[in-house]
C-alpha positions in Angstrom: 107.4 132.6 71.3 109.6 129.9 72.7 111.5 129.9 76.0 115.1 130.7 75.4 117.7 127.9 75.8 114.9 125.3 75.7 114.9 123.3 72.5 112.6 120.6 71.1 113.9 117.6 69.3 113.2 118.9 65.8 114.6 122.4 66.4 117.9 122.7 64.5 118.1 126.5 64.5 121.3 127.9 66.1 121.0 129.7 69.5 120.6 133.4 68.9 122.8 135.9 70.6 119.9 137.4 72.5 119.0 133.9 73.9 122.3 133.8 75.8 121.2 136.9 77.7 118.7 134.7 79.5 121.2 132.1 80.6 122.2 134.1 83.8 118.5 134.2 84.7 117.4 130.7 83.7 120.2 128.6 85.1 120.0 130.0 88.7 116.2 129.6 88.6 116.6 126.0 87.6 119.0 125.3 90.5 116.8 127.1 92.9 113.9 124.9 91.7 115.9 121.8 92.3 116.9 123.0 95.7 113.3 123.7 96.7 112.3 120.3 95.4 115.0 118.6 97.5 114.0 120.6 100.6 110.3 119.7 100.2 111.0 116.0 99.5 112.7 115.4 102.8 109.7 116.2 105.1 107.4 114.4 102.7 109.5 111.2 102.9 109.6 111.6 106.7 105.8 111.8 106.9 105.4 108.9 104.5 107.6 106.7 106.7 105.8 107.6 109.9 102.5 106.9 108.3 103.7 103.6 106.9 105.1 102.6 110.4 101.7 103.6 112.0 99.8 101.5 109.4 102.1 98.5 110.0 101.7 98.6 113.8 97.9 99.0 113.7 97.5 96.1 111.4 99.5 93.6 113.4 97.5 90.6 114.6 94.3 91.5 112.9 95.0 90.3 109.4 95.4 86.6 110.1 92.9 86.2 113.0 90.2 84.1 111.5 89.0 82.5 114.7 
């Protein structure tokens, strides 16, 4: 069984009438997924930048000290 409203490249069959019944369910779920993804990405980027700044400050002066 295929997921309604999701087509592969070689699928040329027309969309059935019953598949359109899933559109009010599938489209909001897709937008909710994108919203959750955006909300999760913001803290991850913040943690990544903080970690990168910490690594940059810890490594100063130690890399080129060959004496």
